[in-house]
C-alpha positions in Angstrom: -18.4 -3.8 -5.0 -18.9 -3.6 -1.4 -16.1 -3.3 0.6 -15.3 -5.3 3.6 -15.7 -3.3 6.9 -13.1 -2.3 9.2 -13.3 -0.7 12.8 -10.8 1.7 13.7 -10.3 3.9 16.2 -8.9 7.0 14.0 -10.1 9.3 16.9 -7.0 8.7 18.6 -4.4 8.5 15.7 -1.6 11.4 15.6 -0.7 13.0 12.1 1.5 11.0 10.9 5.3 12.6 10.9 7.0 11.6 7.9 10.7 13.0 9.0 13.3 13.7 6.7 12.3 11.1 4.2 11.1 12.0 0.5 7.4 12.4 0.3 7.2 11.6 -3.1 9.3 9.2 -4.9 9.8 9.3 -8.7 11.0 6.7 -11.3 11.6 6.6 -15.3 9.9 4.5 -17.7 11.2 1.0 -17.6 12.7 0.3 -21.1 13.7 -3.0 -20.1 10.8 -4.6 -18.6 7.2 -5.1 -16.8 6.1 -2.9 -14.2 3.7 -4.4 -11.7 1.4 -3.1 -8.6 0.6 -5.2 -5.8 -2.1 -4.8 -3.3 -2.0 -4.7 0.5 0.4 -7.5 1.5 0.0 -7.8 5.0 2.6 -10.6 5.6 1.3 -13.3 2.9 4.5 -13.2 1.1 4.2 -16.7 0.0 1.1 -15.6 -1.8 3.0 -13.1 -3.3 6.2 -15.2 -4.7 3.4 -17.5 -6.3 2.0 -14.9 -8.1 5.4 -13.4 -9.2 6.0 -16.9 -10.6 3.0 -17.4 -12.3 3.6 -13.8 -14.6 7.4 -15.2 -14.3 8.7 -12.2 -12.7 12.1 -11.5 -14.0 14.4 -9.6 -11.2 16.8 -8.2 -13.8 14.5 -6.0 -15.5 11.1 -6.2 -14.2 10.1 -3.8 -11.4 7.1 -4.2 -8.4 5.5 -1.2 -6.9 3.2 -1.7 -3.7 0.8 0.2 -2.1 2.0 -0.5 1.5 0.4 -2.1 4.2 3.4 -5.3 3.9 3.2 -5.9 7.7 0.2 -7.2 10.4 -2.5 -9.5 10.6 -0.2 -12.1 8.4 2.0 -15.0 9.0 5.2 -13.1 8.0 5.1 -9.9 8.5 8.6 -10.4 9.7 9.8 -10.4 5.9 9.1 -7.4 5.4 12.7 -5.9 5.8 13.8 -8.7 3.6 11.7 -7.3 0.3 12.5 -4.2 1.1 15.7 -4.8 0.5 15.2 -6.0 -3.3 16.6 -3.2 -5.6 13.4 -4.0 -7.9 10.7 -3.6 -4.8 9.3 -0.6 -4.0 6.6 0.5 -1.4 4.7 3.2 0.0 3.8 4.1 3.1 0.6 2.6 4.4 -0.7 3.1 7.8 0.6 -0.2 9.0 3.9 0.8 8.8 3.3 4.2 10.5 1.9 1.5 13.1 5.4 0.5 13.3 6.9 4.2 13.3 4.6 5.3 16.0 5.2 1.9 18.3 7.3 4.2 20.8 4.3 5.8 21.7 2.4 3.6 24.8 -0.9 4.6 23.4 -0.5 3.8 19.8 1.3 0.7 20.4 -2.1 -0.7 22.3 -3.8 0.3 19.2 -1.3 -1.4 17.2 -1.2 -4.8 19.3 -4.4 -4.9 20.3 -7.0 -3.7 17.3 -4.8 -4.0 14.3 -2.6 -7.4 13.9 0.7 -6.2 15.1 0.8 -8.9 17.7 4.3 -10.0 16.2 6.1 -7.3 17.0 6.2 -8.7 20.6 8.4 -11.4 18.9 10.9 -8.8 17.3 14.2 -7.9 19.3 15.1 -4.1 20.1 17.8 -3.7 17.1 15.4 -5.4 14.7 12.6 -3.3 15.4 15.2 -0.4 15.1 15.9 -1.9 12.0 12.3 -1.9 11.3 11.5 1.8 12.2 14.6 3.0 10.0 13.7 1.1 6.9 9.6 2.4 6.8 10.8 5.8 8.0 12.2 6.4 4.3 8.9 5.1 2.7 7.4 7.9 0.5 3.6 8.2 0.8 3.6 8.5 -3.1 5.0 7.8 -6.1 4.6 8.6 -9.4 5.7 6.0 -12.6 6.2 6.9 -16.3 4.7 4.6 -18.7 4.2 4.7 -22.2 0.4 5.2 -21.5 0.6 7.8 -19.1 1.9 9.2 -15.1 1.0 6.1 -12.7 0.5 7.4 -9.2 0.9 5.1 -6.2 -0.6 6.3 -3.3 -2.0 4.0 0.0 -5.2 5.0 0.7 -6.9 7.9 -1.3 -6.0 11.4 -2.8 -8.3 14.2 -1.5 -10.9 15.4 -3.8 -11.3 18.7 -5.8 -7.1 19.2 -5.7 -5.3 18.1 -8.9 -2.4 15.7 -8.8 0.8 18.1 -8.9 -1.2 20.1 -6.4 -1.6 16.6 -3.9 2.5 16.0 -4.6 3.3 19.8 -3.7 1.6 19.6 -0.3 3.2 16.3 0.5 6.4 17.6 -0.4 5.6 20.9 1.9 4.6 18.2 4.4 1.4 19.3 5.2 -0.1 17.1 8.0 -3.7 16.9 6.7 -2.8 16.0 3.8 -0.4 13.2 4.4 -3.4 11.7 7.3 -5.4 11.6 4.4 -3.2 9.9 2.1 -2.6 7.2 4.5 -6.0 6.7 6.1 -9.0 7.8 4.1 -11.6 5.6 3.0 -14.0 8.4 2.0 -13.9 8.0 -2.0 -14.9 4.4 -1.6 -17.5 4.9 1.4 -19.2 7.7 -0.8 -18.4 10.5 1.4 -16.5 12.1 -1.0 -17.1 13.4 -4.9 -16.5 10.7 -7.1 -14.5 12.4 -10.0 -11.5 11.5 -11.4 -7.6 12.7 -10.1 -6.8 15.9 -12.7 -3.7 16.7 -13.5 -1.1 14.7 -15.2 -1.9 11.2 -14.0 -3.4 8.9 -16.1 -4.4 6.2 -13.4 -3.4 6.1 -9.5 -3.6 2.4 -7.7 -4.6 2.6 -3.7 -5.0 -0.3 -1.2 -6.1 0.2 2.4 -9.8 -0.8 2.1 -10.0 -4.1 1.3 -12.8 -5.0 -0.9 -14.4 -7.9 -2.6 -13.0 -7.8 -6.0 -11.0 -4.8 -7.4 -12.7 -1.4 -7.5 -12.7 1.5 -10.3 -13.6 4.6 -9.9 -12.9 7.0 -12.7 -8.9 6.6 -12.9 -9.1 5.3 -9.4 -8.1 2.0 -8.5 -8.3 0.1 -5.2 -6.6 -3.2 -5.4 -6.7 -4.5 -2.2 -8.6 -7.5 -2.3 -8.4 -8.8 1.3 -5.3 -11.4 0.9 -5.2 -11.6 4.7 -8.9 -12.4 5.5 -8.5 -16.1 4.4 -7.4 -16.4 7.8 -10.6 -15.5 9.5 -12.4 -17.4 6.9 -12.9 -15.3 3.7 -13.6 -17.6 1.4 -12.8 -15.3 -1.6 -10.1 -13.5 -0.1 -7.1 -13.2 -2.8 -4.0 -11.1 -3.2 -4.3 -9.1 -7.0 -1.0 -7.9 -8.8 -1.5 -5.7 -11.9 0.8 -4.7 -14.9 0.7 -1.1 -15.3 3.4 -1.2 -18.0 3.8 -2.4 -21.1 0.3 -3.8 -20.3 -1.8 -0.4 -19.3 -3.8 -2.8 -16.8 -3.8 -6.4 -16.5 -4.5 -8.6 -13.5 -3.8 -11.3 -12.2 -4.7 -12.5 -8.4 -4.3 -15.7 -6.7 -6.6 -17.0 -3.8 -4.9 -17.2 -0.3 -7.5 -19.6 1.8 -5.4 -22.0 3.3 -5.9 -25.7 2.5 -8.6 -27.8 3.6 
């Protein structure tokens, strides 16, 4: 499947600083309910609620994981704080959360507001902005989840080629800036710029977002599940938000079209 072409000024981007946050979050097997992972939300929280209703999501037993990019471009970015407060919702840091964290830098603020859908930030008060920064600063770069069918990894963009999953997590925990940048920004695997081999090590499959595609894409054991939900607002008729059950089902997809009513 081809991906939706995007243009981003990578040359001006600083290496992300993850501060004192845990770079990797680990979750034990869910013995009470199901686990799901959702693609890039970008403020389309109403559609996420529709998806959860469709799968009869049980907030007392089920868990929902996110590949990041909760905010920007969509109509309800400010609801991200509400979702981050739910005890059953867990998200890795995406490049759009990183834009929030870098917004005190005037150059990065301009890149974000004018090129990457951050105009909603202009309507957010100072106290609320600081709350966003505090919450997003605690987001990990990667997550791994124990399931009956093996370890599931979640990272926003990609895992660098030629290293194992364990080495990848070690580099993140050692605050390696190149690895952090790759994790949040790279599109190489989907753009055929890197060898498309499975990520080796103790990981059964990995879920990423970041690069919107015209359907979910699998490259060996790496799944891309950002199916361009927010681009319905730009007239993309097949835009959809995708949700994947990862436990106890190994991989079961659900989606909802996000185009506005005619």
